[in-house]
Structure formats: structure tokens, C-alpha cells
N, C-alpha and C positions, 0 to 999 in steps of 0.2 A: 721529681726524683727519678733516676734511671739506673738500670743495672749496667755495670761496667763489663765489657768483653774481657775474656781471659787471654791476655797476650804475653805478659811476663811478670816478673816480680815487682815492676814499677806500677802495675795496675792490678793489684790483687783483688779478689772477690771479697767484699766486706760482708761478714756474716754475724748474725745474732742467734744465739742458741736459747731456746725456751723449753724447759722441762722441769717438772716439780721434783725430780730425783737428782740430788747433787752429784751422785756417782756417775749418772748418765751424762750430765753436763760436762763433768771433768774429763770423761773419756773422749767425748766428741771434741771438746776444745783442745785436748792434747794432740789428737791426730790431725786436726785442722791446722794447728800452729806449726806442724812439721812440714806443711806444704808451702812451696815457694810462691804459689799463685793464690793463696788464701790467707785471710786474717780475721780473727775474732774481735769484733768491736764491743760485744757485751753479752751478758747472760741475764736470764729472768726465770723465776720459779713459778710464775702465774701469769694470767692474761693481762691484768691491769698493769703489772710491773713491765711486761713486755711492750705495751703500747708506749710507755714513757721512754724506754730504752730505744725503741725504733725511732721515735720522734727526735730524740737527742742525737743519735748516731747516724741516721740516714743510711742503713745498710743496703746491699744489693740483694741479699738472700736471707730468709729467716727459716730456721729449722723449728718446727712447732710440734710439741707433744699433743696428742688428741685428748687424752684424759688428764685433766688437772683440776684441782679444787678451785672454787670460785668461778671465774670466767674460764670455761673450758677451751680446748683448742679449736673447736669448730666455730665458736663465736669469735675468737680472736682472728682466725683466718678470714672470716666474713668481714670484720671491721678493717683489717689490714688491706684486703682487696679493694674495699670501697674507698679508703683514704689514699692508697698507694697503688694505682693500677699497674705500674710497671714493675713492682716488686715481685721477685721470685719467692715462692713459698713451697717448702718441702714439709709434708706432714709425716710425723713419726708416730708409730703406734705398735703395741704388742699384739693387736688384733688383726687377723687376716680375714675376718668376716667381711663379705662384700658390702654389707650395709655400711660399715665404717668407711670403707674405701669410697663408695659412691657418695656418701654424705660429705666427706672431705673434699672430693673433687667438685661436688656441686657448690660448696661454700667458697671455692676459689683457689684451692691448692693446685700447684703445677704437677705434683707427683706425690706418691705415697710410698713410704719405706717402712719395712718392719724392723722393730728394734733388734731382732735377732740377726739382722743382716751384718756380715763382716764390715768393719769400719772402712776397709779399703774400698769395698763396693759402694759405701755411702759417699766416699770422696768422688768416685767415678760418676755417681748419680748427680752430685752437685755440679760437676763440670758439664755434663750433658744438658742439664736444665739451663745452665747459663748460656749454652749454645742454642737454646730454643728448641731442643728435642724433647718430645714427650717420652718419658722413661718410667715404665711400670714393670716391676719384677713379675716373673711368672707366677709366684705364690699369690700375687694380687690379681693378675689378669684372669687366671683360670676361674676363680670364684665369680668374678664379674661376668665373664662369658656365660658361665652356668646360670647365673641369675637372669641374664637376658633371655637365654633359651627357655628357662622356666616361665618367664613372663610371657614369651611368645606362645608357649604351649597352653598357658592358662587362658589367654585371649582366644585361641583356637577352640578350646574346650567350651568356653562360655558361648562363643558364637554358634558352635554346632548344637549345643543344648537348646538355644533359642530357636534354631532352625527346625529341630525335631519337634519342639512344642508347637511351632506354627503349622507343621504338617499334621498335627493331631497324634503324633507318636509320643510314647512315654520317654522323657529325657532322663529320668532318675537312674535307670540302669546304666545309661551311657556315662552319667556323672560319677557313679560309684566305680565303674570299671576304669575310668580315666584317673580318678583319685588314686586307686591302687597302682596304676601304672606309673604315676609320678613318684610314688613312694618306692617303687622298685619291687612291689609285691607280685605274686603269681596268682593269687585268688582274691576274690572280693565278695562282699555281701552287703546288701542294704537292709538294715533292720529298723523297723518303724514300730512305734508304740500303738497298740490297739486296745480295745476295751479290756481284754483279759490279760494284758501283759505285752511282751515284746514278740514280734513276728518278723520272719525273714520275708521281705518283699521280693527280692531277686538276688541271685548269686550266680557265680560262674568263674571261669578261669580267664586270667589276663593273657592275651596272646603275645608272648614274648619269647623270642628264640633263645635257646640255651637254658631255659628254666627247667628244673626237675619237676616232676608231677607232684602237686601239693593238693591234698583234699582232707577236710575234716568234717565230721558230722557234729554239729552243735545242737545240744538239747535246749529246751525252754529254760532250764535252770542256768545253762551256760549264758544264754542271751541276757537273762536278768542279772547274772553276776557281772558281766561286762558293763551293763548299764549302770550298776551300782558303783563301778570304779570311776565313772566320769564325775569329776568335781568342778570342772571349769569348761569354758568354751573352746580352749585350744586342744589340738590333737594330743593323744596319749600313746606313748610307745611302750609296748609290753614285750620285751625280748625274753625268750626261754620261760614263758609263762605256762603254768599248769592249771587247767581248769579244775574246779573243785566239786563237780557233780558227783555225789556219793554213789549214784547208780552206776557210774563208770568205774569206780574204785581206783586202784592204783594203775589201772590201764590208761588213765588220762594222759594224752600226749603232751610233750613240751612244745609249745608253739610260739612263733614270733608274730606279733600283731601290731598294727597301727589302728587306733580307734579315733575316728574323726566325728565328734558329736554334732548333731543337728538340733539347734535350739530355735524356738520361736516364742517371742513374748516372755522370755525368761524361763520357759518350760522345755525340758528335754523331750523332743519329739521322736528321736531315734538316733542312729549313728551309722557310719559307713565303716566296714571292717576291711582292712587290707592285710593279707597274710602271706608269708613266705618262709622258705627254708633257712634263709640267712637273716641274722639280726639287722634291724633297721637303724639307720642313722639319718636323722632329719636335720637339715640346715635351717637356720632361722627364716630365710625367705620361703623355703618350702613349707614350713609350718604356717606362715601367713597365707600362702596360696591355698593350702588345704582348707584353712578357715574360710576363705572366699568361696571355694567350691561347696563347702558344707552349708554356708549361708544361702547360696543359690539353690541347693537342694531343698532347703527349708522353704524357700519362696515357692518352688514348684509344688511341694507337698501341700502347702496352704492353698495354693490355687486349685489343685486337684480336689481338695476337700470342699472348697466353695463351689466348684463346678458340679461335684457330685450332689451337694445339697440342692443346688439350683435344679438339676435334673430330677431329683426326687420330688421337689415341690411342683415342678411343671407336670410330672407324671400324676401326682396326687390331684393337681388342679384339673387336669384333663379327665381323670376318672370321676372327680366330683361333678364336673359339668355334664359328663355323659350320664351319670347316675341321676342328676336332677332333671336333665332333659327327658330321660326315660320316665321318671316318676311323674313329671308334669304332664307328659303326653298320655300316660296311663290314667292319671287321676282326672285329667280334663274330660275324659269320656266316662268317668265313674260318678259316684254320688258323694264321696267323702272329701270335701274341701278342707275340713279340719285336719285330717291326716296329712294332706299336702303341706299345709302351713306349719304344722308341728314338726314334720320331717325336715322342712327347710331350716327351722330354728336349730334343731338338734344336729343336722348334717353340716351346716356351714359355720357354726360357732358364733352366730349373732347372739346378742344378749336377750333380745326380746322382740316381739312383733304384735301389732294390733291391726285389725281390719274394722273400718268405720263406714257408716252410711249417713248421707246428709238427708235429714228429715225434719220438716216443719221448723226451719230456721236454726237447726243445731245438728251436731254430729252425734250419732248413736253408735255405741260400741257393739259390734256384732261378734267379735272373737278377739281374745287377747291371751298372750302367753309370754311370761318373762317380764312383763310390765304390769304395774298396778293400775287399776281403773282410775284412781284419783290422778295419777301422773299423766295418763293419757288425756283425761278431761282437761287438766291444767294446760297441756300443750295446745290442744286444738281449740280451747276456749280463747286463747290469746292470739290465734293465728289470723292474720289479716286476709280479707277477701282477695286482695290484689296479689297474694302470694302465688297464685296459679294462673293468672291471666297474662297473656302476651299482648303487647301493644301493636297496633297496625296503623300507623299514621296519626299524627296529632296526639290527642289525649283519649281517643276513642278506644274502647275495649274491643278488639277484633280477635277472636279466638280461631286459630286454625289447628293448633295442637297444644297440649299441655307440656310444660317442662318435664324432663324425665324424673327428677326429684328435687325437693326443696329442703335445705338444711334448716332445722329449727332447734331450739334449746329449751329445756325446762328451767325452773328457778334455780336449781342446783348447778346449772352449767352443763348438764349431760346432753350430748348431741344426739339428735334423732334425725332420721331421713323420712320425709313425707312424700310418698309416691301417689300421684293422682290416678285413679282408675275410673275411666268413663267408657262403658261399653256402647254408648249411643252418641258418639261424637258427631254423627250426621245431623242429629236433632239440634245440636248446639249451633251448627252452621245455619240452620233454618232460623234460630233465634237471632243470630247476627243479622240476617237479612231482614227479619221483622223489625229489629231495632233501627236498621238503616232507613226503612220506609215508615218509621214512627207508628207501627201497628202493635207494639208491645207496651203494655202499661204496668208490668210488674217490676220487681227489683232486679235490674239487669245483673248486679253483682252476684246475687244469689243464683240467678239463672245460669250464669257462666261457671259456677263452681262444679267440680267433678262430682259425680254421683257417689263415688266411693273413695276412700283414702286408706292407704296402707302405711302404717308407721313402723319403722325399723330402727332398733337401737343396735348399731354395728358392734360395739364392744372393741376391746383392744386387739383381737385376733382376726378381725374381718375388715378388709380395706375395700370400700365400695368402688374406688377408682380402678382397682385391679381386678374386680369381679363384676365388671359391667355386663358381660355376657350372661352370667348366672342371674343377675338381677333382671335383665331384660327378659330372660326366659320366664322367670317367675311372674313378672308384671303382665306379659302378653298372655300367659296361661290363665291368670286370674281374670283378665278382661274377657277372654274368650268364654271362660266358664260362666261369668256373670251375664254375658250377653246371651248365651244359649240356654241357661237354666234359671238364672235369677236367684234371689234369696230364698224363695219358697222351697227349692230343691234341697236345701241343707239347713 
């Protein structure tokens, strides 16, 4: 099927009119029938009926209303374009919102005409479309151009915010100022929820030429009142609004505000305020773009909170390591090993600890805290000899050093860490040499066991993989203490 060129009355443009309002169809058909170069082949009041009429009449051009019951105009345009690539389609609508325009053009319409357009202008549009000319009225093109400009501004703002974050600078103030600028505001404020309520994180003036000076002082009650007004995620326009802080009395000014909420995880985390002397009018695309900027601000807020927590944990960890290193160093030259072990349990958050010594074929508990003696005996009683031995070729037991720790469990499934402590590792090397030359007649398995064993129950708040330095400091201090003083000193 092909569109016929407009030459004379012998080759008129064949037209189908689709609109759910009978009065609109009659008006269009009447004006079209008065044209020598046009003819109406049929009418339809909905999309499904239109498809049948088009299939039966094979028109050159279809006038399609966007809003219709059942199959709407956008779906009809899409199906007509897929089935009849050469068909000319003119979208009709009472909406000049650029969203409707862009959707109609995206679905396949050749042009877009407002229903308030004079009928004679509609006739001119039909002729230009049949000549292959793109014809959009200024009422339609201006909103489209504004939307593209807004989209370009949005991309630039997002790009700059990521750039500032990558440089280590705070992008939130920039986002708040940019959001106010897009609204046409002259002042801005970023308000975030803190432990005791709402707090202004940053505020300032939007640098725009021609703006009159605008400045308000918002109290804590004002900030809470504005937060209470937020009921959804989309921006809220408050023109000629009077804040109700009783402390200000009737002197409260009438203000114009845009409140763009910042949500995370369904919870209000704050909002961006844009203020100005003139009432605000926000287009639908601008409302959507403000929502995108608010979501980006929420992401940066969350990231800053996480980074702050990480810094706090790292600082606490450094302080803890420094404190333990100091304590270990001091107590290694003192006499009170019990204080050292008790301080480690209390300072690190481990659940319990026990120090044991191997004597006469069994482990003897020297000190325990946070663990029961039966539990300790149960664990070490089932511990295999081979748990602490390293192999060195074949099946021979060749010990050069003990593993840092071995994970064991009691009958209830509770995990404990067993740290071998041997202050006389050199003597073990001599035993290895004696075994190699067959000069040792004792139980080699027992000979190669560590002299002491430290059992630690980490608990849920202590991660041994992340606290390796702390544990290494404790183990090395205990080894040095036992080597220099022995059990008799404590």
C-alpha cells in the first residue's frame, strides 16, 4: 500500500478519521470533504474498529486520536506502522505535554497536531505530511526542545557529581544547588535526618542573574513540618506557603518551595529544598528528573554513611591493636599473665579463652575464662595428635613450625580456635634429628606436641581472619613470656 501524491481532484488523498468523540470526527470529516484534493474513506471510534476500516479501505493517511478507550492511539499507531510502512499517520491530542508528543512520534506517527488547532491548519498539515515534510507546530516543538535541554542538563549534573565524588569532594551540595537551579529557585538547602531530627547539611544561593535576593531562616520545627508534609517519593510544590512555627508567630513569611524527598529503603532520609520569590510550575519531565537527582543524592548519602562507619571501625581497630600491643609489651615484662589474658577477653569481644599445658599424657588447664572446664576438657580430649604436626616428605612427621591455629568444635557445634604455644621450638628440631638417626625411643607423636595450647572461642563479634595481627601479637607475647619465666612465675 502506498500514499498517493497530491496532484489534483483525480488523485485525492484518501483519509480515515479515528476519534472516540463523534463531534470531533464530524467536524474533521466536514472540513476534509470540502477539499478538492482529499476524501474521507471511513471513520472509527476505537483502535480495533480502525484496524478493520484501514484494512478494508487502504487509505493514504490516518488521523488518530491518542486517548481512546480499549486500544488507545499509541498502540494503534504502532500496529499501523508495522503493517503499513508507507502509511502516513497524524496523531491528534488535546495534550501538549512533550511526553505525549515523544511517545506518539516514537510509536510511528509522522506528526502531532493539537485538537485546539484551527481546522484550516489541520488541512495544511495533511498536505505537508503527504509531501514528505516533517511538520510540528511550535506548541509541540517548544516543550520537546525544553525536554531535551533538561535531559542534557541532567546528564551533565550526574556526570559532574560522580567527578566530584571521585576527587574526594562532597557532591551533595552540588546536587542540591543544581536541583534548585532546574526548578528556577534562587536558594537551596539540603536537609538530612539525624538522630535527634532534621538538620540542614548545606545551604546557599543559586547563582542566577536577575534573581532578587531571597533568604529565610528555618527553625528546627520548620524542618520537621516540611518533612511531615512529604507523603510520596515525588517532589512537592508549596507556593505561598506559611510555616507554622509558633515561636515566629504571625511574622512567618509566605514562601514558595519545592521539596524533593530523599528516600532510601522506603525510609525518608532527608530532602532538598528549592525556594524562590515566584511560584513554581513544574512540568512532568522536570518532576521525573528531580526524582532522579534525589535518588542519586540518596546513593551518595548511603555511601558516605558506609564510608564513615568503615573509617570509625578502622580507627577503633587501630586503637585496639595499639592498646593490646602496649598491654602485651608491658605485661611481658611483668608478673601478671592472668591480667593480660583477662584484658584480651574483655577488650576484644571474644567469648572465652583457656590456657593449657601438656603433662604426663594429657592437657592440664592452667587458666580459663568464659569457658567451662568440662567444655575445655571435652575439646582437647578428642583432639588428634596430628592436628599440630606438619609433614615433611612421605609420611614422616617433620616439624619446622606449628600452624598458626587449628579450628576445632565441641559436641554442640561451637567453634573454637586452638593456638599451639611452644617456647622451645629448637628442642623439637633436636628431637626430629634424633628420630632421623633412630636415637629416640619415646612416643614421637607426644614429643612433637606443643608444650602449651591456647583455646579461644571467637564469638559472633570477633573475626580471627580480620584480627590476625592482634592474635599474632598475643601468641608471640605468650611464647616469650613462657620462654623467659615459665609457669612458676605465675
